[in-house]
C-alpha positions in Angstrom: -95.5 -3.3 -41.1 -95.7 -3.7 -44.7 -93.1 -1.3 -46.3 -95.6 -0.1 -48.8 -97.6 1.4 -46.0 -94.8 2.0 -43.2 -94.3 6.1 -44.5 -98.1 7.0 -45.2 -98.6 5.7 -41.3 -96.1 7.3 -40.1 -97.6 10.9 -42.5 -100.9 10.0 -41.3 -100.1 9.9 -37.2 -98.4 13.6 -38.2 -101.2 14.7 -39.8 -104.2 13.8 -36.9 -102.3 14.2 -34.1 -104.6 17.1 -33.3 -107.5 14.5 -32.7 -106.0 13.3 -29.8 -103.4 9.9 -29.5 -103.4 8.0 -32.8 -102.7 4.3 -32.9 -102.9 1.2 -34.9 -104.1 -1.9 -34.9 -104.3 -4.8 -38.1 -108.1 -4.5 -39.9 -108.7 -5.6 -43.6 -105.8 -6.7 -44.2 -103.9 -3.5 -43.8 -104.0 -1.2 -40.5 -106.9 0.6 -38.7 -106.1 4.1 -37.3 -107.6 4.9 -33.7 -108.0 8.3 -32.6 -108.4 8.1 -28.5 -109.6 4.5 -28.9 -111.9 5.0 -32.2 -111.2 3.2 -35.5 -112.0 6.1 -37.9 -110.0 5.2 -40.9 -107.4 2.7 -42.3 -104.7 2.1 -44.6 -104.3 -0.6 -47.2 -101.2 -1.0 -49.4 -100.4 2.3 -48.8 -103.8 4.3 -49.3 -105.6 5.8 -46.7 -109.3 5.6 -46.4 -111.6 7.4 -43.8 -114.4 5.5 -42.6 -117.8 7.2 -43.1 -121.5 6.3 -40.7 -124.5 6.5 -43.7 -124.6 9.8 -42.6 -121.5 10.7 -43.5 -121.3 9.2 -46.9 -123.1 11.8 -48.9 -120.0 14.6 -47.8 -117.6 12.2 -48.6 -119.2 11.1 -52.2 -120.0 15.2 -52.4 -115.9 15.3 -52.4 -115.5 12.7 -55.1 -114.1 10.3 -52.8 -114.6 6.4 -53.6 -115.2 3.4 -51.8 -112.5 0.9 -50.6 -112.7 -2.3 -52.1 -111.9 -5.4 -49.8 -110.9 -8.9 -51.7 -112.6 -11.3 -49.0 -111.8 -15.3 -50.0 -111.8 -13.9 -53.5 -114.9 -12.1 -53.5 -115.0 -7.8 -53.6 -116.9 -6.4 -51.0 -117.4 -2.6 -51.1 -116.7 -1.1 -47.4 -117.5 2.1 -46.1 -114.3 3.6 -46.1 -113.5 6.3 -48.5 -110.1 6.6 -50.8 -107.7 9.8 -49.8 -106.1 10.6 -52.7 -103.2 12.7 -53.2 -105.2 16.4 -54.1 -107.2 15.8 -50.6 -103.5 14.8 -48.8 -102.6 18.7 -50.0 -105.5 20.1 -48.7 -104.5 19.0 -44.4 -106.8 21.3 -42.8 -110.1 19.9 -45.5 -108.9 16.6 -44.6 -108.1 17.3 -40.9 -111.8 18.3 -40.9 -113.1 15.2 -42.5 -111.1 12.5 -40.2 -112.8 14.8 -37.2 -115.8 14.0 -38.6 -115.3 10.7 -39.5 -114.0 10.1 -35.3 -117.1 12.2 -34.3 -119.7 10.1 -36.3 -118.1 6.8 -35.4 -118.1 8.0 -31.9 -121.7 8.6 -32.1 -122.6 5.3 -33.1 -119.9 3.3 -30.4 -122.4 5.6 -28.0 -125.6 4.6 -29.2 -124.7 0.7 -28.6 -123.5 1.2 -25.3 -126.0 3.9 -24.8 -126.5 6.7 -21.9 -125.1 4.7 -19.0 -122.1 3.4 -21.0 -118.5 3.2 -19.8 -117.0 6.7 -19.5 -114.0 5.2 -21.2 -115.5 5.1 -24.7 -116.1 9.1 -24.7 -112.9 11.0 -25.6 -109.6 11.8 -23.2 -111.0 9.6 -20.9 -108.6 6.4 -20.4 -109.0 4.1 -17.2 -107.3 5.6 -14.6 -109.3 8.9 -15.2 -112.3 6.3 -15.5 -111.8 5.1 -11.8 -110.6 8.7 -10.7 -114.7 9.6 -11.8 -116.2 6.4 -10.5 -114.5 7.7 -6.9 -115.9 10.9 -7.4 -119.3 9.0 -7.4 -119.7 9.9 -11.5 -120.2 6.1 -12.3 -121.2 6.3 -16.4 -121.8 8.7 -19.3 -125.2 9.8 -17.7 -123.7 10.7 -14.8 -121.0 12.9 -16.6 -123.1 14.8 -18.8 -125.6 15.2 -15.9 -123.3 16.6 -13.5 -121.3 18.5 -16.5 -117.7 19.3 -16.7 -117.6 22.1 -13.6 -119.0 20.2 -11.3 -117.5 16.8 -11.9 -114.5 18.7 -11.6 -115.3 20.0 -8.2 -115.8 16.4 -7.1 -112.7 15.2 -8.7 -111.0 17.8 -6.3 -112.6 16.5 -3.6 -110.9 13.2 -4.3 -107.7 14.1 -5.5 -105.5 17.5 -5.5 -104.2 19.1 -7.4 -105.7 18.6 -10.8 -104.7 20.6 -13.6 -106.5 22.5 -15.7 -106.3 20.3 -18.6 -108.5 17.8 -16.5 -111.4 20.2 -16.9 -110.8 20.6 -20.7 -111.0 17.2 -21.0 -114.2 16.4 -19.1 -115.9 19.3 -21.1 -114.4 17.6 -24.1 -115.6 14.5 -23.3 -118.9 15.2 -22.8 -118.9 17.2 -26.0 -117.1 14.7 -28.1 -114.2 16.4 -29.0 -110.8 16.1 -27.9 -109.5 18.4 -25.7 -107.3 20.1 -27.5 -110.2 20.5 -29.9 -112.7 22.6 -27.6 -114.4 25.4 -29.2 -112.2 28.7 -28.5 -114.9 30.2 -26.5 -115.8 27.3 -24.5 -111.9 26.8 -23.8 -111.7 30.3 -22.5 -114.4 30.0 -20.3 -113.2 27.2 -18.6 -109.9 28.6 -18.4 -111.0 31.8 -16.6 -113.4 29.2 -14.3 -110.4 27.4 -13.5 -107.9 30.2 -12.7 -111.0 31.6 -10.2 -111.5 28.7 -8.3 -107.9 27.8 -8.0 -106.7 31.1 -6.9 -110.0 31.0 -4.2 -108.1 27.9 -2.9 -104.6 29.2 -2.9 -106.2 31.9 -0.7 -108.2 29.7 1.5 -111.5 30.5 0.2 -113.0 27.1 0.2 -116.4 27.8 2.1 -116.9 30.3 -1.3 -115.7 26.6 -3.3 -118.1 24.8 -1.3 -121.2 27.2 -2.0 -120.0 27.3 -5.7 -120.1 23.7 -5.5 -123.7 23.6 -4.4 -124.7 26.7 -6.5 -123.8 23.9 -9.5 -126.1 21.4 -7.6 -129.0 23.4 -8.1 
C-alpha cells in the first residue's frame, strides 16, 4: 500500500467495522473499501470518498461534500464519490450513517442488475458456504429467501444441519432486509432472539411435533 493511504485505510476499517467484514481492493489508482463484498468507498492519496448513487447524491451535497476528481490519461473525470473531510471524520456516528446509506444503495443497485432471482451471496451476511447450505435446504435464490422469510428459512436449514446458532437467524433476517446482522433494528432483533430461544427450548425438550406444526403454520 502507498504509505500515505495506509493509516487512512486502518482508520476506515476500524470506523466501519459495524457494517460487516471490511476488505479492500485496487480501484481508481487507490483502494476500494467493501463491506460484505459491496464497494461503498475509495481511499486515494490518503483521502476517503463515499460512493453515491443518483438518489444519494443530494444527501451528500447537502452535507457540503464535493466530488472526487479522477485523472484518466491526463483527463479529469468527475466521479460519483464524495470527499469525507476532517470535520466529518470527527462526527463518527454521522459518518457511519452516511457509509451505511452508501452500502445500502450500492447493494440495491447490485440487486437491481441481478434481479429478484439473483445469487444469494449478493445479499449481506451470506457468503458462499451459507449460500450452499441454503441451496441444500431448497432456497436457491434471492426470491426464494424473501418468499420463505427468515424464520421459515431457518427451520428449513435446521432440517439440513443441526445445531445452528441465533446468528444464523439474524443473518437471514438481515440479508432479507438489507442489513448487516449487527445493524438489525433492536425491536426486530429482540423478536427474533425470543423466537429462537422458544424454538430451541422446545427442541431440547423433545417437542419436535410442535416445531413441525410451527413450520407448517409458517408455510400457510
